Chimera marker file (.cmm) of the C-alpha trace (Angstrom):
<marker_set name="trace">
<marker id="1" x="74.120" y="-1.075" z="177.357" r="1" g="1" b="0" radius="0.5"/>
<marker id="2" x="75.026" y="1.886" z="175.258" r="1" g="1" b="0" radius="0.5"/>
<marker id="3" x="73.177" y="4.556" z="177.247" r="1" g="1" b="0" radius="0.5"/>
<marker id="4" x="74.545" y="3.344" z="180.586" r="1" g="1" b="0" radius="0.5"/>
<marker id="5" x="78.121" y="3.427" z="179.162" r="1" g="1" b="0" radius="0.5"/>
<marker id="6" x="77.552" y="7.009" z="177.927" r="1" g="1" b="0" radius="0.5"/>
<marker id="7" x="76.205" y="7.983" z="181.343" r="1" g="1" b="0" radius="0.5"/>
<marker id="8" x="79.213" y="6.361" z="183.049" r="1" g="1" b="0" radius="0.5"/>
<marker id="9" x="81.630" y="8.209" z="180.685" r="1" g="1" b="0" radius="0.5"/>
<marker id="10" x="79.867" y="11.485" z="181.481" r="1" g="1" b="0" radius="0.5"/>
<marker id="11" x="80.144" y="10.856" z="185.238" r="1" g="1" b="0" radius="0.5"/>
<marker id="12" x="83.867" y="10.019" z="184.902" r="1" g="1" b="0" radius="0.5"/>
<marker id="13" x="84.434" y="13.236" z="182.917" r="1" g="1" b="0" radius="0.5"/>
<marker id="14" x="82.589" y="15.257" z="185.569" r="1" g="1" b="0" radius="0.5"/>
<marker id="15" x="84.560" y="13.612" z="188.381" r="1" g="1" b="0" radius="0.5"/>
<marker id="16" x="87.862" y="14.416" z="186.622" r="1" g="1" b="0" radius="0.5"/>
<marker id="17" x="86.741" y="18.025" z="186.189" r="1" g="1" b="0" radius="0.5"/>
<marker id="18" x="85.741" y="18.268" z="189.876" r="1" g="1" b="0" radius="0.5"/>
<marker id="19" x="89.089" y="16.829" z="190.981" r="1" g="1" b="0" radius="0.5"/>
<marker id="20" x="90.936" y="19.328" z="188.764" r="1" g="1" b="0" radius="0.5"/>
<marker id="21" x="88.962" y="22.260" z="190.182" r="1" g="1" b="0" radius="0.5"/>
<marker id="22" x="89.521" y="21.072" z="193.776" r="1" g="1" b="0" radius="0.5"/>
<marker id="23" x="93.253" y="20.616" z="193.150" r="1" g="1" b="0" radius="0.5"/>
<marker id="24" x="93.554" y="24.102" z="191.637" r="1" g="1" b="0" radius="0.5"/>
<marker id="25" x="91.605" y="25.668" z="194.509" r="1" g="1" b="0" radius="0.5"/>
<marker id="26" x="93.826" y="23.973" z="197.124" r="1" g="1" b="0" radius="0.5"/>
<marker id="27" x="96.909" y="25.292" z="195.330" r="1" g="1" b="0" radius="0.5"/>
<marker id="28" x="95.358" y="28.758" z="195.210" r="1" g="1" b="0" radius="0.5"/>
<marker id="29" x="94.737" y="28.680" z="198.980" r="1" g="1" b="0" radius="0.5"/>
<marker id="30" x="98.425" y="27.887" z="199.564" r="1" g="1" b="0" radius="0.5"/>
<marker id="31" x="99.597" y="30.415" z="196.978" r="1" g="1" b="0" radius="0.5"/>
<marker id="32" x="97.390" y="33.130" z="198.447" r="1" g="1" b="0" radius="0.5"/>
<marker id="33" x="99.398" y="33.053" z="201.688" r="1" g="1" b="0" radius="0.5"/>
<marker id="34" x="102.750" y="33.781" z="200.003" r="1" g="1" b="0" radius="0.5"/>
<marker id="35" x="104.022" y="37.322" z="200.327" r="1" g="1" b="0" radius="0.5"/>
<marker id="36" x="105.198" y="37.657" z="196.739" r="1" g="1" b="0" radius="0.5"/>
<marker id="37" x="101.689" y="36.669" z="195.519" r="1" g="1" b="0" radius="0.5"/>
<marker id="38" x="100.169" y="39.412" z="197.666" r="1" g="1" b="0" radius="0.5"/>
<marker id="39" x="102.641" y="41.891" z="196.198" r="1" g="1" b="0" radius="0.5"/>
<marker id="40" x="101.880" y="40.739" z="192.667" r="1" g="1" b="0" radius="0.5"/>
<marker id="41" x="98.131" y="41.086" z="193.166" r="1" g="1" b="0" radius="0.5"/>
<marker id="42" x="98.632" y="44.655" z="194.429" r="1" g="1" b="0" radius="0.5"/>
<marker id="43" x="101.077" y="45.673" z="191.662" r="1" g="1" b="0" radius="0.5"/>
<marker id="44" x="99.244" y="44.201" z="188.645" r="1" g="1" b="0" radius="0.5"/>
<marker id="45" x="96.426" y="46.780" z="188.674" r="1" g="1" b="0" radius="0.5"/>
<marker id="46" x="99.033" y="49.558" z="188.850" r="1" g="1" b="0" radius="0.5"/>
<marker id="47" x="100.819" y="48.111" z="185.832" r="1" g="1" b="0" radius="0.5"/>
<marker id="48" x="97.508" y="48.051" z="183.994" r="1" g="1" b="0" radius="0.5"/>
<marker id="49" x="96.969" y="51.729" z="184.875" r="1" g="1" b="0" radius="0.5"/>
<marker id="50" x="100.378" y="52.596" z="183.418" r="1" g="1" b="0" radius="0.5"/>
<marker id="51" x="99.591" y="50.650" z="180.283" r="1" g="1" b="0" radius="0.5"/>
<marker id="52" x="96.269" y="52.421" z="180.016" r="1" g="1" b="0" radius="0.5"/>
<marker id="53" x="97.950" y="55.816" z="180.451" r="1" g="1" b="0" radius="0.5"/>
<marker id="54" x="100.515" y="54.923" z="177.790" r="1" g="1" b="0" radius="0.5"/>
<marker id="55" x="97.748" y="53.794" z="175.458" r="1" g="1" b="0" radius="0.5"/>
<marker id="56" x="95.870" y="57.050" z="176.091" r="1" g="1" b="0" radius="0.5"/>
<marker id="57" x="99.011" y="59.083" z="175.336" r="1" g="1" b="0" radius="0.5"/>
<marker id="58" x="99.584" y="57.070" z="172.173" r="1" g="1" b="0" radius="0.5"/>
<marker id="59" x="95.981" y="57.534" z="171.075" r="1" g="1" b="0" radius="0.5"/>
<marker id="60" x="96.229" y="61.280" z="171.821" r="1" g="1" b="0" radius="0.5"/>
<marker id="61" x="99.361" y="61.588" z="169.689" r="1" g="1" b="0" radius="0.5"/>
<marker id="62" x="97.667" y="59.653" z="166.890" r="1" g="1" b="0" radius="0.5"/>
<marker id="63" x="94.639" y="61.926" z="167.210" r="1" g="1" b="0" radius="0.5"/>
<marker id="64" x="96.836" y="65.042" z="167.012" r="1" g="1" b="0" radius="0.5"/>
<marker id="65" x="98.637" y="63.753" z="163.933" r="1" g="1" b="0" radius="0.5"/>
<marker id="66" x="95.311" y="62.874" z="162.294" r="1" g="1" b="0" radius="0.5"/>
<marker id="67" x="93.913" y="66.321" z="163.138" r="1" g="1" b="0" radius="0.5"/>
<marker id="68" x="97.009" y="67.938" z="161.622" r="1" g="1" b="0" radius="0.5"/>
<marker id="69" x="96.605" y="65.802" z="158.525" r="1" g="1" b="0" radius="0.5"/>
<marker id="70" x="92.911" y="66.733" z="158.298" r="1" g="1" b="0" radius="0.5"/>
<marker id="71" x="93.770" y="70.436" z="158.587" r="1" g="1" b="0" radius="0.5"/>
<marker id="72" x="96.424" y="70.073" z="155.879" r="1" g="1" b="0" radius="0.5"/>
<marker id="73" x="94.023" y="68.220" z="153.568" r="1" g="1" b="0" radius="0.5"/>
<marker id="74" x="91.301" y="70.802" z="154.169" r="1" g="1" b="0" radius="0.5"/>
<marker id="75" x="93.777" y="73.555" z="153.267" r="1" g="1" b="0" radius="0.5"/>
<marker id="76" x="94.687" y="71.712" z="150.079" r="1" g="1" b="0" radius="0.5"/>
<marker id="77" x="90.995" y="71.191" z="149.334" r="1" g="1" b="0" radius="0.5"/>
<marker id="78" x="90.276" y="74.892" z="149.787" r="1" g="1" b="0" radius="0.5"/>
<marker id="79" x="93.203" y="75.920" z="147.591" r="1" g="1" b="0" radius="0.5"/>
<marker id="80" x="92.115" y="73.449" z="144.899" r="1" g="1" b="0" radius="0.5"/>
<marker id="81" x="88.564" y="74.773" z="145.143" r="1" g="1" b="0" radius="0.5"/>
<marker id="82" x="89.827" y="78.345" z="144.694" r="1" g="1" b="0" radius="0.5"/>
<marker id="83" x="91.968" y="77.247" z="141.759" r="1" g="1" b="0" radius="0.5"/>
<marker id="84" x="88.948" y="75.479" z="140.238" r="1" g="1" b="0" radius="0.5"/>
<marker id="85" x="86.889" y="78.666" z="140.514" r="1" g="1" b="0" radius="0.5"/>
<marker id="86" x="89.682" y="80.695" z="138.894" r="1" g="1" b="0" radius="0.5"/>
<marker id="87" x="89.981" y="78.181" z="136.069" r="1" g="1" b="0" radius="0.5"/>
<marker id="88" x="86.215" y="78.180" z="135.527" r="1" g="1" b="0" radius="0.5"/>
<marker id="89" x="86.300" y="81.981" z="135.316" r="1" g="1" b="0" radius="0.5"/>
<marker id="90" x="89.146" y="81.770" z="132.778" r="1" g="1" b="0" radius="0.5"/>
<marker id="91" x="87.175" y="79.223" z="130.752" r="1" g="1" b="0" radius="0.5"/>
<marker id="92" x="84.173" y="81.558" z="130.780" r="1" g="1" b="0" radius="0.5"/>
<marker id="93" x="86.316" y="84.524" z="129.732" r="1" g="1" b="0" radius="0.5"/>
<marker id="94" x="87.953" y="82.503" z="126.977" r="1" g="1" b="0" radius="0.5"/>
<marker id="95" x="84.559" y="81.259" z="125.773" r="1" g="1" b="0" radius="0.5"/>
<marker id="96" x="83.317" y="84.850" z="125.558" r="1" g="1" b="0" radius="0.5"/>
<marker id="97" x="86.510" y="85.903" z="123.772" r="1" g="1" b="0" radius="0.5"/>
<marker id="98" x="86.164" y="82.956" z="121.370" r="1" g="1" b="0" radius="0.5"/>
<marker id="99" x="82.561" y="83.895" z="120.604" r="1" g="1" b="0" radius="0.5"/>
<marker id="100" x="83.641" y="87.496" z="119.950" r="1" g="1" b="0" radius="0.5"/>
<marker id="101" x="86.460" y="86.334" z="117.693" r="1" g="1" b="0" radius="0.5"/>
<marker id="102" x="84.092" y="84.041" z="115.814" r="1" g="1" b="0" radius="0.5"/>
<marker id="103" x="81.702" y="86.962" z="115.334" r="1" g="1" b="0" radius="0.5"/>
<marker id="104" x="84.608" y="89.133" z="114.184" r="1" g="1" b="0" radius="0.5"/>
<marker id="105" x="85.764" y="86.387" z="111.828" r="1" g="1" b="0" radius="0.5"/>
<marker id="106" x="82.259" y="86.075" z="110.407" r="1" g="1" b="0" radius="0.5"/>
<marker id="107" x="82.076" y="89.842" z="109.977" r="1" g="1" b="0" radius="0.5"/>
<marker id="108" x="85.517" y="89.920" z="108.391" r="1" g="1" b="0" radius="0.5"/>
<marker id="109" x="84.596" y="87.073" z="106.046" r="1" g="1" b="0" radius="0.5"/>
<marker id="110" x="81.467" y="88.935" z="104.986" r="1" g="1" b="0" radius="0.5"/>
<marker id="111" x="83.478" y="92.120" z="104.464" r="1" g="1" b="0" radius="0.5"/>
<marker id="112" x="86.063" y="90.180" z="102.451" r="1" g="1" b="0" radius="0.5"/>
<marker id="113" x="83.342" y="88.647" z="100.304" r="1" g="1" b="0" radius="0.5"/>
<marker id="114" x="81.792" y="92.080" z="99.729" r="1" g="1" b="0" radius="0.5"/>
<marker id="115" x="85.234" y="93.462" z="98.881" r="1" g="1" b="0" radius="0.5"/>
<marker id="116" x="85.888" y="90.648" z="96.398" r="1" g="1" b="0" radius="0.5"/>
<marker id="117" x="82.484" y="91.131" z="94.779" r="1" g="1" b="0" radius="0.5"/>
<marker id="118" x="83.040" y="94.858" z="94.574" r="1" g="1" b="0" radius="0.5"/>
<marker id="119" x="86.544" y="94.348" z="93.140" r="1" g="1" b="0" radius="0.5"/>
<marker id="120" x="85.261" y="91.880" z="90.572" r="1" g="1" b="0" radius="0.5"/>
<marker id="121" x="82.480" y="94.276" z="89.614" r="1" g="1" b="0" radius="0.5"/>
<marker id="122" x="84.976" y="97.145" z="89.357" r="1" g="1" b="0" radius="0.5"/>
<marker id="123" x="87.340" y="95.001" z="87.262" r="1" g="1" b="0" radius="0.5"/>
<marker id="124" x="84.486" y="94.107" z="84.940" r="1" g="1" b="0" radius="0.5"/>
<marker id="125" x="83.511" y="97.766" z="84.752" r="1" g="1" b="0" radius="0.5"/>
<marker id="126" x="87.139" y="98.667" z="84.097" r="1" g="1" b="0" radius="0.5"/>
<marker id="127" x="87.334" y="96.069" z="81.350" r="1" g="1" b="0" radius="0.5"/>
<marker id="128" x="84.143" y="97.410" z="79.759" r="1" g="1" b="0" radius="0.5"/>
<marker id="129" x="85.362" y="100.981" z="79.959" r="1" g="1" b="0" radius="0.5"/>
<marker id="130" x="88.727" y="99.991" z="78.546" r="1" g="1" b="0" radius="0.5"/>
<marker id="131" x="87.060" y="98.183" z="75.666" r="1" g="1" b="0" radius="0.5"/>
<marker id="132" x="84.879" y="101.220" z="75.040" r="1" g="1" b="0" radius="0.5"/>
<marker id="133" x="87.949" y="103.443" z="75.147" r="1" g="1" b="0" radius="0.5"/>
<marker id="134" x="89.720" y="101.165" z="72.681" r="1" g="1" b="0" radius="0.5"/>
<marker id="135" x="86.718" y="101.276" z="70.384" r="1" g="1" b="0" radius="0.5"/>
<marker id="136" x="86.543" y="105.053" z="70.606" r="1" g="1" b="0" radius="0.5"/>
<marker id="137" x="90.242" y="105.445" z="69.963" r="1" g="1" b="0" radius="0.5"/>
<marker id="138" x="90.114" y="102.980" z="67.054" r="1" g="1" b="0" radius="0.5"/>
<marker id="139" x="87.379" y="104.872" z="65.281" r="1" g="1" b="0" radius="0.5"/>
<link id1="1" id2="2" r="1" g="1" b="0" radius="0.2"/>
<link id1="2" id2="3" r="1" g="1" b="0" radius="0.2"/>
<link id1="3" id2="4" r="1" g="1" b="0" radius="0.2"/>
<link id1="4" id2="5" r="1" g="1" b="0" radius="0.2"/>
<link id1="5" id2="6" r="1" g="1" b="0" radius="0.2"/>
<link id1="6" id2="7" r="1" g="1" b="0" radius="0.2"/>
<link id1="7" id2="8" r="1" g="1" b="0" radius="0.2"/>
<link id1="8" id2="9" r="1" g="1" b="0" radius="0.2"/>
<link id1="9" id2="10" r="1" g="1" b="0" radius="0.2"/>
<link id1="10" id2="11" r="1" g="1" b="0" radius="0.2"/>
<link id1="11" id2="12" r="1" g="1" b="0" radius="0.2"/>
<link id1="12" id2="13" r="1" g="1" b="0" radius="0.2"/>
<link id1="13" id2="14" r="1" g="1" b="0" radius="0.2"/>
<link id1="14" id2="15" r="1" g="1" b="0" radius="0.2"/>
<link id1="15" id2="16" r="1" g="1" b="0" radius="0.2"/>
<link id1="16" id2="17" r="1" g="1" b="0" radius="0.2"/>
<link id1="17" id2="18" r="1" g="1" b="0" radius="0.2"/>
<link id1="18" id2="19" r="1" g="1" b="0" radius="0.2"/>
<link id1="19" id2="20" r="1" g="1" b="0" radius="0.2"/>
<link id1="20" id2="21" r="1" g="1" b="0" radius="0.2"/>
<link id1="21" id2="22" r="1" g="1" b="0" radius="0.2"/>
<link id1="22" id2="23" r="1" g="1" b="0" radius="0.2"/>
<link id1="23" id2="24" r="1" g="1" b="0" radius="0.2"/>
<link id1="24" id2="25" r="1" g="1" b="0" radius="0.2"/>
<link id1="25" id2="26" r="1" g="1" b="0" radius="0.2"/>
<link id1="26" id2="27" r="1" g="1" b="0" radius="0.2"/>
<link id1="27" id2="28" r="1" g="1" b="0" radius="0.2"/>
<link id1="28" id2="29" r="1" g="1" b="0" radius="0.2"/>
<link id1="29" id2="30" r="1" g="1" b="0" radius="0.2"/>
<link id1="30" id2="31" r="1" g="1" b="0" radius="0.2"/>
<link id1="31" id2="32" r="1" g="1" b="0" radius="0.2"/>
<link id1="32" id2="33" r="1" g="1" b="0" radius="0.2"/>
<link id1="33" id2="34" r="1" g="1" b="0" radius="0.2"/>
<link id1="34" id2="35" r="1" g="1" b="0" radius="0.2"/>
<link id1="35" id2="36" r="1" g="1" b="0" radius="0.2"/>
<link id1="36" id2="37" r="1" g="1" b="0" radius="0.2"/>
<link id1="37" id2="38" r="1" g="1" b="0" radius="0.2"/>
<link id1="38" id2="39" r="1" g="1" b="0" radius="0.2"/>
<link id1="39" id2="40" r="1" g="1" b="0" radius="0.2"/>
<link id1="40" id2="41" r="1" g="1" b="0" radius="0.2"/>
<link id1="41" id2="42" r="1" g="1" b="0" radius="0.2"/>
<link id1="42" id2="43" r="1" g="1" b="0" radius="0.2"/>
<link id1="43" id2="44" r="1" g="1" b="0" radius="0.2"/>
<link id1="44" id2="45" r="1" g="1" b="0" radius="0.2"/>
<link id1="45" id2="46" r="1" g="1" b="0" radius="0.2"/>
<link id1="46" id2="47" r="1" g="1" b="0" radius="0.2"/>
<link id1="47" id2="48" r="1" g="1" b="0" radius="0.2"/>
<link id1="48" id2="49" r="1" g="1" b="0" radius="0.2"/>
<link id1="49" id2="50" r="1" g="1" b="0" radius="0.2"/>
<link id1="50" id2="51" r="1" g="1" b="0" radius="0.2"/>
<link id1="51" id2="52" r="1" g="1" b="0" radius="0.2"/>
<link id1="52" id2="53" r="1" g="1" b="0" radius="0.2"/>
<link id1="53" id2="54" r="1" g="1" b="0" radius="0.2"/>
<link id1="54" id2="55" r="1" g="1" b="0" radius="0.2"/>
<link id1="55" id2="56" r="1" g="1" b="0" radius="0.2"/>
<link id1="56" id2="57" r="1" g="1" b="0" radius="0.2"/>
<link id1="57" id2="58" r="1" g="1" b="0" radius="0.2"/>
<link id1="58" id2="59" r="1" g="1" b="0" radius="0.2"/>
<link id1="59" id2="60" r="1" g="1" b="0" radius="0.2"/>
<link id1="60" id2="61" r="1" g="1" b="0" radius="0.2"/>
<link id1="61" id2="62" r="1" g="1" b="0" radius="0.2"/>
<link id1="62" id2="63" r="1" g="1" b="0" radius="0.2"/>
<link id1="63" id2="64" r="1" g="1" b="0" radius="0.2"/>
<link id1="64" id2="65" r="1" g="1" b="0" radius="0.2"/>
<link id1="65" id2="66" r="1" g="1" b="0" radius="0.2"/>
<link id1="66" id2="67" r="1" g="1" b="0" radius="0.2"/>
<link id1="67" id2="68" r="1" g="1" b="0" radius="0.2"/>
<link id1="68" id2="69" r="1" g="1" b="0" radius="0.2"/>
<link id1="69" id2="70" r="1" g="1" b="0" radius="0.2"/>
<link id1="70" id2="71" r="1" g="1" b="0" radius="0.2"/>
<link id1="71" id2="72" r="1" g="1" b="0" radius="0.2"/>
<link id1="72" id2="73" r="1" g="1" b="0" radius="0.2"/>
<link id1="73" id2="74" r="1" g="1" b="0" radius="0.2"/>
<link id1="74" id2="75" r="1" g="1" b="0" radius="0.2"/>
<link id1="75" id2="76" r="1" g="1" b="0" radius="0.2"/>
<link id1="76" id2="77" r="1" g="1" b="0" radius="0.2"/>
<link id1="77" id2="78" r="1" g="1" b="0" radius="0.2"/>
<link id1="78" id2="79" r="1" g="1" b="0" radius="0.2"/>
<link id1="79" id2="80" r="1" g="1" b="0" radius="0.2"/>
<link id1="80" id2="81" r="1" g="1" b="0" radius="0.2"/>
<link id1="81" id2="82" r="1" g="1" b="0" radius="0.2"/>
<link id1="82" id2="83" r="1" g="1" b="0" radius="0.2"/>
<link id1="83" id2="84" r="1" g="1" b="0" radius="0.2"/>
<link id1="84" id2="85" r="1" g="1" b="0" radius="0.2"/>
<link id1="85" id2="86" r="1" g="1" b="0" radius="0.2"/>
<link id1="86" id2="87" r="1" g="1" b="0" radius="0.2"/>
<link id1="87" id2="88" r="1" g="1" b="0" radius="0.2"/>
<link id1="88" id2="89" r="1" g="1" b="0" radius="0.2"/>
<link id1="89" id2="90" r="1" g="1" b="0" radius="0.2"/>
<link id1="90" id2="91" r="1" g="1" b="0" radius="0.2"/>
<link id1="91" id2="92" r="1" g="1" b="0" radius="0.2"/>
<link id1="92" id2="93" r="1" g="1" b="0" radius="0.2"/>
<link id1="93" id2="94" r="1" g="1" b="0" radius="0.2"/>
<link id1="94" id2="95" r="1" g="1" b="0" radius="0.2"/>
<link id1="95" id2="96" r="1" g="1" b="0" radius="0.2"/>
<link id1="96" id2="97" r="1" g="1" b="0" radius="0.2"/>
<link id1="97" id2="98" r="1" g="1" b="0" radius="0.2"/>
<link id1="98" id2="99" r="1" g="1" b="0" radius="0.2"/>
<link id1="99" id2="100" r="1" g="1" b="0" radius="0.2"/>
<link id1="100" id2="101" r="1" g="1" b="0" radius="0.2"/>
<link id1="101" id2="102" r="1" g="1" b="0" radius="0.2"/>
<link id1="102" id2="103" r="1" g="1" b="0" radius="0.2"/>
<link id1="103" id2="104" r="1" g="1" b="0" radius="0.2"/>
<link id1="104" id2="105" r="1" g="1" b="0" radius="0.2"/>
<link id1="105" id2="106" r="1" g="1" b="0" radius="0.2"/>
<link id1="106" id2="107" r="1" g="1" b="0" radius="0.2"/>
<link id1="107" id2="108" r="1" g="1" b="0" radius="0.2"/>
<link id1="108" id2="109" r="1" g="1" b="0" radius="0.2"/>
<link id1="109" id2="110" r="1" g="1" b="0" radius="0.2"/>
<link id1="110" id2="111" r="1" g="1" b="0" radius="0.2"/>
<link id1="111" id2="112" r="1" g="1" b="0" radius="0.2"/>
<link id1="112" id2="113" r="1" g="1" b="0" radius="0.2"/>
<link id1="113" id2="114" r="1" g="1" b="0" radius="0.2"/>
<link id1="114" id2="115" r="1" g="1" b="0" radius="0.2"/>
<link id1="115" id2="116" r="1" g="1" b="0" radius="0.2"/>
<link id1="116" id2="117" r="1" g="1" b="0" radius="0.2"/>
<link id1="117" id2="118" r="1" g="1" b="0" radius="0.2"/>
<link id1="118" id2="119" r="1" g="1" b="0" radius="0.2"/>
<link id1="119" id2="120" r="1" g="1" b="0" radius="0.2"/>
<link id1="120" id2="121" r="1" g="1" b="0" radius="0.2"/>
<link id1="121" id2="122" r="1" g="1" b="0" radius="0.2"/>
<link id1="122" id2="123" r="1" g="1" b="0" radius="0.2"/>
<link id1="123" id2="124" r="1" g="1" b="0" radius="0.2"/>
<link id1="124" id2="125" r="1" g="1" b="0" radius="0.2"/>
<link id1="125" id2="126" r="1" g="1" b="0" radius="0.2"/>
<link id1="126" id2="127" r="1" g="1" b="0" radius="0.2"/>
<link id1="127" id2="128" r="1" g="1" b="0" radius="0.2"/>
<link id1="128" id2="129" r="1" g="1" b="0" radius="0.2"/>
<link id1="129" id2="130" r="1" g="1" b="0" radius="0.2"/>
<link id1="130" id2="131" r="1" g="1" b="0" radius="0.2"/>
<link id1="131" id2="132" r="1" g="1" b="0" radius="0.2"/>
<link id1="132" id2="133" r="1" g="1" b="0" radius="0.2"/>
<link id1="133" id2="134" r="1" g="1" b="0" radius="0.2"/>
<link id1="134" id2="135" r="1" g="1" b="0" radius="0.2"/>
<link id1="135" id2="136" r="1" g="1" b="0" radius="0.2"/>
<link id1="136" id2="137" r="1" g="1" b="0" radius="0.2"/>
<link id1="137" id2="138" r="1" g="1" b="0" radius="0.2"/>
<link id1="138" id2="139" r="1" g="1" b="0" radius="0.2"/>
</marker_set>
């Protein structure tokens, strides 16, 4: 039943495939004798060579443009690296200058505090001396 039908279908499919292959081969044998087919079979590889040469030229031009772009980007990278180094040096210099200014400000604040204390002390001394002078002149 079922298996024999499957086997018969498979044989029919194979027979159709064999007939198709035989038909195509017969047509090829006839086609092979035509002069234009001979010319085409000789010219096709040459066309492929031209295409390959064109592809190689195109790839070479792409490679050159990419190399130029790489060189440009490397130049930009180097200039940015140099600029980074310069900026880091400036930051270091400014940090040193800031530390010096902070030290100077601390020193100035201490001097100002000493000056205010000394002024206050002198004003108190002046007030005492003035009061003593007033007492002496009042007597």
